[in-house]
matplotlib code that plots the C-alpha trace (Angstrom):
import matplotlib.pyplot as plt

x = [0.2, 0.3, 0.0, 3.4, 4.3, 5.7, 7.4, 6.0, 9.1, 8.9, 5.5, 6.6, 9.2, 7.2, 4.4, 6.9, 8.0, 4.5, 4.0, 7.4, 9.0, 6.0, 6.3, 2.7, 1.2, 2.0, 5.7, 6.1, 4.3, 6.6, 9.7, 9.2, 7.4, 4.3, 0.7, -1.0, -4.0, -1.5, 0.3, -2.7, -3.7, -0.1, -0.3, -3.7, -2.7, 0.5, -1.3, -3.9, -1.1, 0.8, -2.4, -2.2, -4.9, -4.5, -5.0, -7.8, -7.1, -3.6, 0.0, 1.2, 3.7, 5.0, 7.5, 5.3, 2.0, 4.1, 5.2, 1.4, 0.7, 3.3, 2.4, -1.4, -0.3, 1.7, -1.2, -3.4, -1.1, -0.6, -4.5, -4.6, -1.8, -3.7, -6.9, -4.9, -3.4, -6.7, -8.3, -5.3, -5.4, -9.1, -8.5, -5.5, -7.7, -10.6, -8.2, -6.8, -10.5, -11.2, -8.3, -9.3, -12.7]
y = [1.2, 0.2, 3.2, 4.1, 2.7, 4.8, 3.8, 5.1, 6.9, 8.7, 9.8, 10.8, 12.7, 14.4, 15.4, 17.0, 19.4, 20.9, 20.4, 21.4, 23.3, 25.3, 23.9, 24.5, 21.2, 22.6, 23.1, 20.0, 17.8, 19.4, 19.0, 15.5, 14.4, 13.2, 14.2, 17.0, 14.7, 12.0, 14.6, 16.0, 12.7, 12.2, 15.4, 14.6, 11.3, 12.4, 15.1, 12.6, 9.9, 12.5, 13.1, 9.4, 8.2, 4.9, 5.1, 2.9, 2.4, 3.2, 1.6, 4.1, 6.7, 7.6, 5.3, 5.0, 4.2, 1.5, 0.1, 0.0, -1.8, -4.2, -4.8, -5.2, -8.0, -9.8, -9.8, -11.2, -14.0, -14.6, -14.7, -17.3, -19.6, -19.2, -20.4, -23.5, -24.6, -24.3, -26.7, -28.9, -28.9, -29.9, -32.6, -34.1, -34.1, -35.7, -38.3, -38.9, -39.2, -41.7, -43.8, -44.0, -44.8]
z = [-25.6, -21.9, -19.3, -17.8, -14.4, -11.8, -8.4, -5.2, -4.6, -8.0, -7.3, -3.8, -5.4, -7.9, -5.4, -3.2, -6.0, -5.6, -2.0, -0.6, -3.1, -4.6, -8.2, -10.1, -11.1, -14.7, -14.1, -12.0, -14.5, -17.6, -15.8, -14.7, -17.7, -16.1, -16.9, -14.9, -13.8, -12.6, -10.6, -9.2, -7.9, -6.5, -4.8, -3.3, -2.1, -0.7, 1.5, 2.5, 3.3, 5.4, 7.4, 8.3, 5.9, 3.9, 0.4, -0.7, -4.4, -5.1, -3.6, -1.0, -1.7, 1.6, 3.4, 6.7, 4.6, 2.5, 5.9, 7.1, 4.1, 4.5, 7.9, 7.1, 4.7, 7.0, 9.6, 7.0, 6.2, 9.9, 10.5, 7.6, 9.2, 12.6, 11.1, 9.3, 12.5, 14.5, 12.0, 11.7, 15.7, 15.6, 13.2, 15.2, 18.5, 16.6, 15.4, 18.9, 20.2, 17.6, 18.5, 22.2, 21.3]

ax = plt.figure().add_subplot(projection="3d")
ax.plot(x, y, z, "-o")
ax.set_aspect("equal")
plt.show()
């Protein structure tokens, strides 16, 4: 049996029960049907993200951190494209030089 997958929005909602609405871990895990250990992890992650820390191993659960992850991925893509263009430009310049010589 594969582990259950939860959306970042769901994790955020459930963790907020503990953080914002003062549910205990036990109460929230029972009501929402998730394990206590998973919920502890989500609460810890949400508190960390609210402080501005980017999660190292999990997908972000706050909208702000999700956007940061998207922007970082886009930046990596742009950097790769930039390197390709630099290499292509160098090859074109070399080809032009070789035609002149």
